[in-house]
Backbone as a printed PyTorch tensor [residue, N CA C, xyz], in Angstrom:
tensor([[[-76.4560, -72.1360, -51.7180],
         [-75.2030, -73.4270, -51.7130],
         [-74.0540, -72.8050, -50.7820]],

        [[-73.9050, -73.1900, -50.2390],
         [-72.1340, -73.2330, -49.1670],
         [-71.5180, -74.1330, -50.1140]],

        [[-70.0990, -73.2110, -49.2060],
         [-68.8180, -74.2450, -50.2980],
         [-68.6780, -74.8120, -48.8710]],

        [[-67.9320, -75.6480, -48.8800],
         [-67.4170, -76.8310, -48.0390],
         [-66.0340, -77.4960, -48.5090]],

        [[-65.0670, -77.1640, -47.4260],
         [-64.0050, -77.8310, -47.7310],
         [-63.6220, -78.7220, -46.6770]],

        [[-63.1320, -79.7530, -47.1720],
         [-62.7030, -80.7580, -46.0380],
         [-61.0110, -80.8650, -46.0130]],

        [[-60.4960, -80.3580, -44.6040],
         [-59.4930, -80.5450, -44.1090],
         [-58.9890, -82.0680, -43.8880]],

        [[-58.0400, -82.3660, -44.4740],
         [-57.6370, -83.6970, -44.0980],
         [-56.3080, -83.4820, -42.6780]],

        [[-56.0200, -84.0650, -41.7890],
         [-55.0220, -84.3090, -40.6460],
         [-54.1180, -84.1020, -41.3880]],

        [[-53.2250, -83.0870, -41.5750],
         [-51.4310, -82.8990, -41.6320],
         [-51.8130, -82.3330, -42.7930]],

        [[-52.8100, -81.9180, -43.8750],
         [-52.8440, -81.1670, -44.8060],
         [-52.0570, -80.0110, -44.6770]],

        [[-52.7360, -79.1890, -43.7350],
         [-52.1430, -78.0420, -43.4650],
         [-50.5070, -78.1230, -42.4020]],

        [[-50.2430, -77.1040, -42.8770],
         [-48.8920, -76.8530, -41.3670],
         [-49.3180, -76.9070, -40.1830]],

        [[-48.4290, -77.1620, -39.5770],
         [-48.9060, -77.4940, -38.0630],
         [-47.8890, -76.1650, -37.6980]],

        [[-49.2370, -75.6930, -36.2190],
         [-48.3090, -74.1770, -35.7870],
         [-47.5810, -74.8240, -34.7210]],

        [[-46.5250, -74.5510, -34.8500],
         [-45.7650, -74.5580, -33.0550],
         [-45.7160, -72.8220, -32.6870]],

        [[-46.0760, -72.6860, -31.4540],
         [-46.0150, -71.6790, -30.8090],
         [-44.7980, -71.9140, -29.9140]],

        [[-43.8480, -71.1400, -30.0390],
         [-42.7030, -70.9520, -29.0360],
         [-42.8890, -69.6260, -27.9990]],

        [[-43.7260, -68.3660, -28.5830],
         [-43.8440, -67.2880, -27.9370],
         [-44.4530, -66.7380, -28.8100]],

        [[-45.6090, -65.4400, -28.0390],
         [-46.2460, -64.9490, -28.8240],
         [-45.7710, -63.1740, -28.9080]],

        [[-44.6670, -63.0200, -27.9890],
         [-45.1320, -61.2090, -27.5420],
         [-44.7680, -60.7230, -29.4060]],

        [[-44.7220, -59.6980, -29.4000],
         [-44.9830, -59.0650, -30.0750],
         [-45.6310, -59.4340, -31.4460]],

        [[-46.3870, -60.2200, -31.5900],
         [-46.6900, -61.3980, -32.8130],
         [-48.2570, -60.6540, -33.1810]],

        [[-48.3930, -60.3240, -34.1620],
         [-49.4390, -59.6320, -34.7810],
         [-51.0010, -60.4640, -34.7180]],

        [[-51.7760, -60.3050, -33.9830],
         [-52.6990, -61.2280, -34.0090],
         [-54.0020, -61.7230, -35.2010]],

        [[-53.7120, -60.7050, -36.2590],
         [-54.3360, -61.2070, -37.1930],
         [-53.4230, -61.9320, -38.1100]],

        [[-52.0390, -62.1670, -38.1990],
         [-51.3420, -63.2710, -38.8600],
         [-51.8520, -64.4310, -38.0070]],

        [[-51.4000, -64.1660, -36.6660],
         [-52.3630, -65.4520, -35.9720],
         [-52.8690, -66.2750, -35.9650]],

        [[-54.6110, -65.7690, -36.2800],
         [-55.6570, -65.9800, -36.8910],
         [-55.5960, -66.6460, -38.4380]],

        [[-54.7380, -65.7660, -39.2940],
         [-54.2480, -66.8840, -40.7090],
         [-54.0200, -67.7940, -40.2430]],

        [[-52.6840, -68.1800, -40.1510],
         [-51.9700, -69.2350, -39.1790],
         [-52.8980, -70.6460, -38.2500]],

        [[-53.8720, -69.8960, -38.4550],
         [-54.7910, -71.2900, -37.5540],
         [-56.3670, -71.3870, -38.2270]],

        [[-55.8690, -70.5350, -39.8030],
         [-57.6260, -70.4640, -40.3450],
         [-58.0130, -71.8390, -40.2580]],

        [[-57.3580, -72.9900, -40.8780],
         [-57.5770, -74.2690, -41.2600],
         [-57.3890, -75.4840, -40.0700]],

        [[-57.4590, -74.8530, -39.0480],
         [-57.7270, -75.7990, -37.9210],
         [-56.2010, -76.4030, -37.9140]],

        [[-54.9120, -75.8030, -37.9600],
         [-53.8200, -76.5520, -38.0340],
         [-53.3320, -77.5620, -36.4070]],

        [[-53.0270, -78.5390, -36.5070],
         [-52.3330, -79.2320, -35.2860],
         [-51.5820, -77.9620, -34.4700]],

        [[-51.8020, -77.4190, -33.5800],
         [-51.0370, -76.2240, -32.7590],
         [-50.5580, -77.3720, -31.2360]],

        [[-49.4820, -77.0700, -31.1410],
         [-48.1160, -77.1630, -30.0640],
         [-47.6570, -76.0090, -29.9290]],

        [[-47.7540, -75.7530, -28.3020],
         [-47.0680, -74.8250, -27.5280],
         [-46.5040, -75.3640, -26.2270]],

        [[-45.8310, -74.0930, -26.0830],
         [-44.6580, -74.4370, -24.9590],
         [-45.8850, -74.0700, -23.1120]],

        [[-45.4220, -74.7080, -22.4840],
         [-46.3070, -74.2100, -21.0100],
         [-46.3310, -73.2430, -20.8700]],

        [[-45.3020, -72.0880, -20.8000],
         [-45.5270, -70.4610, -20.7860],
         [-46.0870, -70.0170, -22.3220]],

        [[-46.6090, -70.6370, -23.1760],
         [-47.2410, -70.0890, -24.1390],
         [-48.7810, -69.9430, -23.5210]],

        [[-48.9350, -71.4650, -23.4020],
         [-50.6330, -72.1610, -23.5850],
         [-51.1010, -71.3490, -22.6600]],

        [[-51.1020, -70.7900, -21.8230],
         [-51.8950, -69.6290, -21.1130],
         [-52.6680, -69.0170, -21.6480]],

        [[-51.3920, -68.3050, -22.4920],
         [-51.7220, -66.6950, -23.2610],
         [-52.8820, -67.1480, -24.2340]],

        [[-52.3820, -68.4240, -25.0680],
         [-53.1820, -69.1330, -25.9610],
         [-54.3740, -69.4670, -25.3230]],

        [[-54.8790, -69.4810, -24.5950],
         [-55.8890, -70.3270, -23.6370],
         [-56.6700, -69.2540, -23.7720]],

        [[-55.8810, -67.8110, -23.0570],
         [-56.9650, -66.8820, -22.5620],
         [-57.4120, -66.0230, -24.2130]],

        [[-56.8180, -66.6800, -25.1420],
         [-56.9950, -65.8470, -27.0220],
         [-58.2500, -66.4890, -27.4150]],

        [[-58.2230, -67.7420, -26.4080],
         [-59.2620, -68.9480, -27.0750],
         [-59.1950, -70.1060, -28.3010]],

        [[-57.7990, -69.8840, -28.1240],
         [-57.2660, -70.8580, -29.2590],
         [-56.9180, -72.5590, -28.4940]],

        [[-58.0730, -74.0350, -29.4040],
         [-57.8510, -74.5910, -29.3460],
         [-55.9320, -75.1360, -29.2070]],

        [[-55.5360, -75.9130, -28.1810],
         [-54.0560, -76.3690, -28.3960],
         [-54.5200, -78.0540, -28.4420]],

        [[-53.1830, -78.4750, -28.9380],
         [-53.5140, -79.7220, -28.7600],
         [-52.3290, -80.2810, -28.2180]],

        [[-51.3000, -80.2070, -28.2220],
         [-50.0560, -80.4420, -27.4620],
         [-49.3360, -79.3690, -26.8230]],

        [[-48.9310, -79.6140, -25.4200],
         [-48.3560, -78.4500, -24.7490],
         [-46.9870, -79.7970, -24.6050]],

        [[-45.6910, -78.8840, -24.9080],
         [-44.4290, -79.7260, -24.6430],
         [-43.8720, -78.9960, -23.3850]],

        [[-43.5210, -79.5800, -22.0700],
         [-43.4040, -79.7920, -21.0940],
         [-42.0010, -80.4850, -20.6580]],

        [[-41.7060, -79.9730, -19.4760],
         [-40.5590, -80.7690, -18.7880],
         [-41.4510, -81.4240, -17.4710]],

        [[-42.5480, -80.2570, -17.1800],
         [-43.4300, -80.8090, -15.8320],
         [-44.4290, -81.0360, -16.3530]],

        [[-45.7760, -81.6710, -15.3750],
         [-46.9140, -81.5430, -15.6000],
         [-47.8660, -80.3190, -15.0500]],

        [[-48.8010, -79.5250, -15.8230],
         [-48.7480, -78.3090, -15.2980],
         [-50.5850, -78.0970, -15.5090]],

        [[-51.1720, -77.6050, -14.7790],
         [-52.5370, -77.7590, -14.9530],
         [-52.9840, -76.9280, -16.6430]],

        [[-54.1220, -77.7130, -17.1080],
         [-54.0300, -77.0030, -18.1390],
         [-55.8540, -76.8960, -18.2680]],

        [[-55.8870, -75.1670, -18.8820],
         [-57.6480, -75.0520, -18.7630],
         [-58.0090, -75.7760, -19.7360]],

        [[-57.0700, -76.6770, -21.1960],
         [-58.7270, -77.4020, -21.6560],
         [-58.6700, -78.5710, -21.8080]],

        [[-59.6150, -79.0920, -22.3590],
         [-59.5320, -80.8590, -21.8470],
         [-58.8740, -81.1230, -23.3610]],

        [[-58.5220, -82.1900, -23.3570],
         [-58.2190, -83.0290, -24.8500],
         [-56.8670, -82.4240, -24.7690]],

        [[-56.0890, -81.9770, -23.9250],
         [-54.5670, -81.3540, -24.2980],
         [-54.0070, -82.3970, -24.1600]],

        [[-53.0630, -82.8730, -24.8430],
         [-52.3140, -83.7380, -24.6170],
         [-50.6410, -82.8790, -24.0970]],

        [[-50.0130, -83.8510, -23.4040],
         [-48.9940, -83.5640, -23.0240],
         [-47.3110, -84.2620, -23.3590]],

        [[-46.4080, -83.5500, -24.6400],
         [-45.4480, -83.6660, -24.7430],
         [-44.0740, -83.4730, -23.5440]],

        [[-43.3990, -84.3530, -23.7090],
         [-42.2730, -84.4580, -23.0670],
         [-41.1560, -83.6580, -23.6390]],

        [[-40.7820, -82.6640, -23.0000],
         [-39.8060, -82.3050, -23.7550],
         [-37.9750, -83.3020, -23.1080]],

        [[-37.6360, -83.5700, -24.4520],
         [-36.1420, -84.5400, -23.8370],
         [-34.6260, -83.7370, -23.7890]],

        [[-35.1190, -82.5660, -24.0480],
         [-34.1380, -82.0180, -23.5460],
         [-34.2940, -80.1620, -23.3760]],

        [[-33.6060, -79.6350, -23.1920],
         [-33.9530, -78.0800, -22.9260],
         [-34.5300, -77.2140, -24.2740]],

        [[-34.2950, -77.9090, -25.4080],
         [-34.5760, -77.2150, -26.3770],
         [-35.8090, -78.0510, -26.9830]],

        [[-37.4070, -77.0000, -26.3270],
         [-38.3650, -77.3350, -26.7300],
         [-38.8210, -77.1230, -28.2250]],

        [[-38.1010, -76.7970, -29.3630],
         [-38.4520, -76.6520, -30.2310],
         [-37.3030, -77.7680, -31.0600]],

        [[-36.7060, -78.0550, -30.4770],
         [-36.4080, -79.9450, -31.3020],
         [-37.2900, -81.1150, -30.6550]],

        [[-37.6350, -81.1530, -29.5630],
         [-38.4280, -81.8340, -28.9450],
         [-39.8320, -81.9890, -29.8730]],

        [[-40.6240, -80.7740, -29.9480],
         [-41.5210, -80.7400, -31.0510],
         [-41.0920, -81.2210, -32.3160]],

        [[-40.1090, -80.5340, -33.1610],
         [-39.6370, -80.4470, -34.3780],
         [-39.1830, -82.4380, -34.5120]],

        [[-38.9590, -83.0490, -33.6620],
         [-38.5230, -84.4570, -33.7360],
         [-39.9010, -85.5500, -33.8460]],

        [[-41.1650, -84.6340, -33.1230],
         [-42.4350, -85.4680, -33.1960],
         [-42.9500, -85.2070, -34.3960]],

        [[-42.7570, -84.2280, -34.7940],
         [-43.6820, -83.4300, -35.8740],
         [-42.7700, -84.4870, -37.2110]],

        [[-41.6480, -84.4990, -37.1740],
         [-40.9550, -85.4170, -38.1310],
         [-41.4160, -86.9140, -37.9760]],

        [[-41.2840, -87.4460, -36.8760],
         [-41.7170, -88.7680, -36.6010],
         [-42.9610, -88.9980, -37.4340]],

        [[-43.8930, -88.0940, -36.9920],
         [-45.1510, -88.7850, -37.4140],
         [-45.4160, -87.6610, -38.7110]],

        [[-44.5600, -87.7400, -39.7730],
         [-44.6020, -87.3110, -40.6090],
         [-45.7490, -85.7760, -41.3750]],

        [[-45.2600, -84.9990, -40.7780],
         [-46.2220, -83.7720, -40.6150],
         [-44.9600, -83.4770, -41.9280]],

        [[-46.0530, -82.7850, -43.1470],
         [-45.2060, -82.5440, -44.4780],
         [-44.4400, -81.2200, -43.7640]],

        [[-45.3560, -80.0570, -42.8510],
         [-44.7710, -78.9460, -42.8350],
         [-45.0340, -78.3820, -41.6430]],

        [[-44.4760, -76.6010, -40.9930],
         [-44.7730, -76.4860, -39.9990],
         [-44.5750, -74.8020, -40.1500]],

        [[-45.4210, -74.1840, -39.2890],
         [-45.3250, -72.9460, -39.4740],
         [-44.8280, -72.6690, -37.5320]],

        [[-43.6770, -71.4520, -37.5520],
         [-43.2150, -71.4050, -36.1440],
         [-43.2410, -70.0260, -35.7780]],

        [[-44.1010, -69.9200, -34.6900],
         [-43.8160, -68.2830, -33.9820],
         [-43.0030, -68.6080, -33.1270]],

        [[-41.9540, -67.7230, -33.2000],
         [-41.0200, -67.7970, -31.9800],
         [-40.8790, -66.4420, -31.5140]],

        [[-40.5750, -66.2370, -30.2970],
         [-39.7570, -64.9320, -29.8410],
         [-38.0940, -64.8530, -29.3450]],

        [[-37.3050, -65.9260, -29.2310],
         [-36.3750, -66.0490, -29.9520],
         [-35.9320, -66.8000, -30.6290]],

        [[-34.9330, -66.5100, -31.6690],
         [-34.8680, -67.0560, -32.8310],
         [-32.8940, -67.8360, -32.6720]],

        [[-32.9940, -68.8990, -32.7990],
         [-31.7710, -69.7630, -33.1450],
         [-31.7150, -70.7780, -34.3230]],

        [[-30.8670, -70.4430, -35.4840],
         [-31.0360, -71.2860, -36.3540],
         [-30.5010, -72.1810, -36.1770]],

        [[-29.5320, -72.4480, -35.3190],
         [-28.8650, -73.9890, -35.2470],
         [-30.1120, -74.8450, -34.4280]],

        [[-31.1240, -74.5120, -34.1220],
         [-32.0850, -75.5040, -33.5600],
         [-32.8990, -76.3380, -34.6670]],

        [[-32.9510, -75.1650, -35.8160],
         [-33.8600, -75.4490, -37.0360],
         [-32.9050, -76.3030, -38.2300]],

        [[-32.0250, -76.2220, -37.8720],
         [-30.8920, -76.7810, -39.2920],
         [-30.8380, -78.5490, -39.3050]],

        [[-30.9310, -79.1570, -38.1380],
         [-31.0740, -80.4540, -38.4820],
         [-32.5400, -80.8450, -39.1110]],

        [[-32.7330, -79.5730, -39.1080],
         [-34.6990, -80.1660, -39.8530],
         [-34.8930, -79.7030, -40.7960]],

        [[-34.1000, -78.6690, -41.4170],
         [-34.2530, -78.4060, -42.9390],
         [-34.6680, -79.0350, -43.9710]],

        [[-34.4430, -80.0070, -43.8300],
         [-34.4140, -81.1540, -44.7510],
         [-35.2890, -82.3280, -44.7700]],

        [[-35.6360, -82.1890, -43.3460],
         [-37.0710, -83.5170, -42.9280],
         [-38.2270, -82.9350, -42.7620]],

        [[-38.8480, -81.6390, -42.9950],
         [-39.4310, -80.9960, -43.0050],
         [-40.0740, -79.3920, -43.4470]],

        [[-40.6290, -79.3280, -43.6940],
         [-40.8600, -77.3990, -45.2510],
         [-40.9480, -76.6980, -43.5460]],

        [[-40.1310, -75.8340, -43.2560],
         [-39.9030, -75.1560, -42.1390],
         [-40.5670, -73.2870, -42.6170]],

        [[-41.5600, -73.1490, -41.4720],
         [-41.4530, -71.4170, -41.9260],
         [-41.4460, -70.8310, -40.4840]],

        [[-40.3330, -70.0500, -39.9670],
         [-40.3920, -69.3180, -38.9130],
         [-40.9710, -67.5100, -39.0610]],

        [[-41.5470, -67.3060, -37.8250],
         [-42.0350, -66.2190, -37.9560],
         [-41.2830, -65.6570, -36.7010]],

        [[-40.0980, -64.6890, -36.9160],
         [-39.9320, -63.9110, -35.9030],
         [-39.7820, -62.0950, -36.5500]],

        [[-40.0360, -61.5620, -35.0710],
         [-39.6650, -60.4200, -35.2040],
         [-39.8890, -59.3150, -36.4570]],

        [[-41.0520, -59.8740, -36.9870],
         [-41.8500, -59.3170, -38.2070],
         [-40.8410, -59.6440, -39.6650]],

        [[-40.6780, -61.2540, -39.5670],
         [-39.7880, -61.4690, -40.4010],
         [-40.4760, -63.3720, -40.6580]],

        [[-40.4860, -63.5990, -42.0990],
         [-40.7490, -64.9250, -41.9980],
         [-39.6100, -65.3240, -42.8760]],

        [[-39.2120, -66.3370, -42.3550],
         [-37.6570, -67.2110, -42.1230],
         [-38.1020, -68.6180, -43.0220]],

        [[-37.1650, -68.8320, -43.7820],
         [-37.5520, -70.0290, -44.3710],
         [-36.2970, -70.8790, -45.0440]],

        [[-35.6940, -72.3680, -45.2070],
         [-34.9220, -72.7150, -45.4200],
         [-35.2670, -72.2260, -47.1870]],

        [[-34.0550, -72.2480, -47.9810],
         [-34.1410, -72.3410, -49.5610],
         [-33.1040, -73.5040, -49.7880]],

        [[-33.2230, -74.2510, -51.0220],
         [-31.9720, -74.8680, -51.9860],
         [-31.4000, -73.7540, -52.9750]],

        [[-30.6850, -74.6930, -53.5020],
         [-29.3450, -73.8860, -54.5150],
         [-30.4160, -73.8670, -55.7410]],

        [[-30.9020, -72.8670, -55.9450],
         [-31.7320, -72.4960, -57.6050],
         [-33.0700, -71.9100, -56.9740]],

        [[-33.4220, -71.7000, -55.8140],
         [-34.3190, -71.2300, -55.7780],
         [-34.8350, -69.7110, -56.1460]],

        [[-36.3180, -70.3560, -56.5600],
         [-36.6050, -68.7720, -57.3970],
         [-38.1300, -68.3900, -56.6990]],

        [[-38.1050, -67.2490, -56.2860],
         [-39.5550, -66.6470, -56.1300],
         [-40.0250, -65.1570, -57.1670]],

        [[-41.3550, -64.7670, -57.0620],
         [-41.7290, -64.0900, -57.8060],
         [-42.2230, -62.9060, -56.4570]],

        [[-41.3110, -61.5370, -56.5120],
         [-41.4980, -60.4100, -55.1500],
         [-41.7010, -59.2170, -56.4770]],

        [[-42.2960, -57.8870, -55.9640],
         [-42.7830, -57.0270, -56.4270],
         [-40.9400, -56.3010, -56.5380]],

        [[-40.8040, -55.3820, -57.0470],
         [-39.5620, -54.4900, -57.1020],
         [-39.4580, -53.6370, -55.3660]],

        [[-37.9870, -53.6250, -55.3550],
         [-37.9970, -53.0830, -53.4070],
         [-38.3010, -53.7410, -52.1180]],

        [[-38.6740, -55.2510, -52.6670],
         [-38.5410, -55.9350, -51.3760],
         [-37.3340, -56.2010, -51.0680]],

        [[-36.5060, -56.8700, -49.7530],
         [-35.7020, -56.8080, -49.3700],
         [-36.0190, -58.3440, -48.6410]],

        [[-34.8870, -59.0070, -48.6620],
         [-33.8890, -60.3820, -48.7700],
         [-32.6650, -60.2990, -48.1310]],

        [[-33.2870, -60.8850, -46.7510],
         [-31.9410, -61.2340, -46.1130],
         [-31.2910, -62.6800, -45.7060]],

        [[-30.1060, -63.2440, -46.2460],
         [-29.7720, -64.1500, -46.0290],
         [-28.6860, -64.3070, -44.6660]],

        [[-29.8090, -65.3870, -44.0250],
         [-29.4400, -65.5960, -42.6440],
         [-27.9150, -66.3190, -42.2070]],

        [[-27.9680, -67.2500, -43.1770],
         [-27.0560, -68.1300, -43.1110],
         [-25.8710, -68.1180, -44.3500]],

        [[-24.5020, -67.9330, -43.6830],
         [-23.4230, -68.1000, -45.3370],
         [-23.8340, -68.8360, -45.8280]],

        [[-23.5030, -68.2930, -47.2090],
         [-23.0280, -69.3800, -48.5200],
         [-22.2090, -69.0530, -49.6460]],

        [[-21.8120, -70.3250, -49.5220],
         [-20.6030, -70.1840, -50.9100],
         [-20.7500, -70.2220, -52.1160]],

        [[-20.1390, -69.3990, -53.2280],
         [-20.1130, -69.3770, -54.4170],
         [-21.5580, -68.7870, -54.5450]],

        [[-22.3690, -67.7250, -53.7930],
         [-23.4760, -66.9150, -54.2630],
         [-23.3020, -65.9890, -55.1960]],

        [[-24.3900, -66.7030, -56.1270],
         [-25.0240, -65.5580, -57.6110],
         [-26.1630, -65.6540, -57.1360]],

        [[-26.7120, -64.2720, -57.9720],
         [-28.0440, -64.2980, -57.8820],
         [-28.8510, -63.1330, -59.1060]],

        [[-30.0830, -63.3790, -59.5590],
         [-30.5130, -62.9180, -60.2600],
         [-31.3450, -61.9030, -59.4120]],

        [[-31.7240, -61.0430, -60.5490],
         [-33.3660, -60.0370, -60.1780],
         [-32.7420, -59.0010, -58.6140]],

        [[-31.8610, -59.0900, -58.1190],
         [-31.7230, -58.8100, -56.8750],
         [-29.9920, -57.7950, -56.7910]],

        [[-30.3680, -56.8850, -55.8980],
         [-28.6890, -56.1200, -55.9750],
         [-28.3680, -56.0670, -54.2970]],

        [[-27.4580, -56.1690, -53.9560],
         [-27.1450, -55.8590, -52.5630],
         [-27.0580, -54.4430, -51.6390]],

        [[-27.5900, -54.4410, -51.1850],
         [-27.5520, -53.1480, -50.3120],
         [-26.7710, -53.1020, -48.7900]],

        [[-26.7710, -54.1390, -48.3370],
         [-25.4320, -54.4790, -47.2520],
         [-24.9390, -56.0000, -47.2610]],

        [[-23.8320, -56.1120, -45.8050],
         [-23.3850, -57.4270, -46.2420],
         [-24.2660, -58.8840, -46.5350]],

        [[-25.2290, -59.0860, -46.0430],
         [-26.2710, -59.8140, -46.1210],
         [-28.0790, -59.7000, -46.5900]],

        [[-28.1790, -58.3070, -46.7000],
         [-29.3590, -57.4250, -47.3680],
         [-29.2600, -57.5630, -49.1320]],

        [[-30.5440, -58.1300, -49.2490],
         [-30.6860, -57.7940, -50.6900],
         [-31.9680, -57.1720, -51.0320]],

        [[-31.8510, -56.2820, -52.0730],
         [-33.3030, -55.9310, -52.7460],
         [-33.9190, -56.3000, -54.2830]],

        [[-35.0420, -56.5780, -54.2620],
         [-35.5490, -56.5460, -55.6130],
         [-35.1440, -55.8740, -56.4070]],

        [[-34.9760, -55.9830, -57.5630],
         [-34.5110, -54.7770, -58.7340],
         [-35.5020, -54.4940, -59.4140]],

        [[-36.2560, -55.2440, -59.7300],
         [-37.4860, -55.0620, -60.7810],
         [-39.2920, -56.1700, -60.1190]],

        [[-40.0430, -55.9220, -60.5030],
         [-41.2840, -56.2880, -60.2340],
         [-40.9310, -58.1120, -61.1630]],

        [[-41.0630, -59.1610, -60.5210],
         [-40.9070, -60.2870, -61.2610],
         [-39.9300, -61.2910, -60.0710]],

        [[-39.2330, -62.4700, -61.0330],
         [-38.7670, -63.3320, -60.3970],
         [-37.1840, -62.9080, -60.0090]],

        [[-36.6530, -63.1860, -59.0400],
         [-35.3320, -63.5830, -58.3780],
         [-35.2350, -64.6870, -58.3020]],

        [[-33.4610, -64.8030, -58.2630],
         [-32.9630, -66.3600, -58.3100],
         [-31.8950, -66.0690, -57.4310]],

        [[-32.1360, -67.2400, -56.3950],
         [-30.3630, -67.7020, -55.6950],
         [-29.5910, -69.0730, -55.8610]],

        [[-28.3190, -68.9720, -56.7460],
         [-27.6570, -70.0680, -56.6330],
         [-26.3200, -70.1490, -55.5440]],

        [[-25.5880, -70.9300, -54.9830],
         [-24.8680, -71.0850, -53.6710],
         [-24.5800, -72.5020, -53.7840]],

        [[-23.5380, -72.7060, -52.6530],
         [-22.5680, -74.0020, -52.8980],
         [-22.8650, -74.3850, -51.0830]],

        [[-24.5660, -75.3890, -51.1560],
         [-24.9230, -75.9210, -49.4860],
         [-25.3620, -76.5060, -50.0340]],

        [[-26.5690, -77.6300, -48.6880],
         [-27.1300, -78.0100, -48.9370],
         [-28.5260, -76.8880, -49.0280]],

        [[-28.8770, -76.2400, -48.5240],
         [-29.3770, -74.9610, -48.2240],
         [-29.3420, -73.8310, -47.2100]],

        [[-29.9410, -72.6940, -47.4660],
         [-29.4970, -71.7110, -46.6340],
         [-31.0780, -71.0030, -46.1520]],

        [[-30.2890, -70.1580, -45.1070],
         [-32.0470, -69.3430, -44.8550],
         [-32.0270, -68.4220, -45.1410]],

        [[-33.3550, -67.6910, -45.1390],
         [-33.3490, -66.4010, -46.2220],
         [-34.9470, -65.9470, -45.1800]],

        [[-34.9900, -64.3680, -44.9010],
         [-35.7980, -63.9620, -44.4390],
         [-36.3240, -62.6190, -45.1490]],

        [[-37.8910, -62.5340, -45.4270],
         [-38.6350, -61.5420, -45.8300],
         [-39.1530, -60.7430, -45.1250]],

        [[-39.3610, -59.4560, -45.2500],
         [-40.2080, -58.6260, -44.5310],
         [-41.8040, -59.2290, -44.5670]],

        [[-42.2740, -59.2000, -43.2550],
         [-44.1140, -59.4860, -43.4250],
         [-44.8120, -58.5380, -44.0560]]])
């Protein structure tokens, strides 16, 4: 007897692929495992198509030929392709999105940090916003990097390595407290 899982639309995080340079194929496969809604740029669509990845939406400011059937085109309302995709995802009430990008500008994501659960994969790191009082279990010696400034920063289970880099002191839960609505942190993949 086999096990079947029914995946409802929007149950899994959408996948926004803005660039695939130096991104691990195995991790990409994991992100695609439950057939998420896949949104990409016109530039990245060709590479994804060559991998045999089914694309749902292409963000573009011009109409290009697409080698897949049933691909919808999303108009880029600005030069900011990430913003266009995130406006779509929040308007259609997607609860979360995984983003793969070659270029990282956190200012592109800050307006959406309290509207949708964001996880950004960039340069071997997993980046996401956290709220004050965030806690997580990590093994000893793992690094946590703070990517945005935080006022009144207090933490437990971490020791400072350098300006914005911290290391877990032991196997267990670490926590971060600060005075801001959220801040972005990064973990090594």
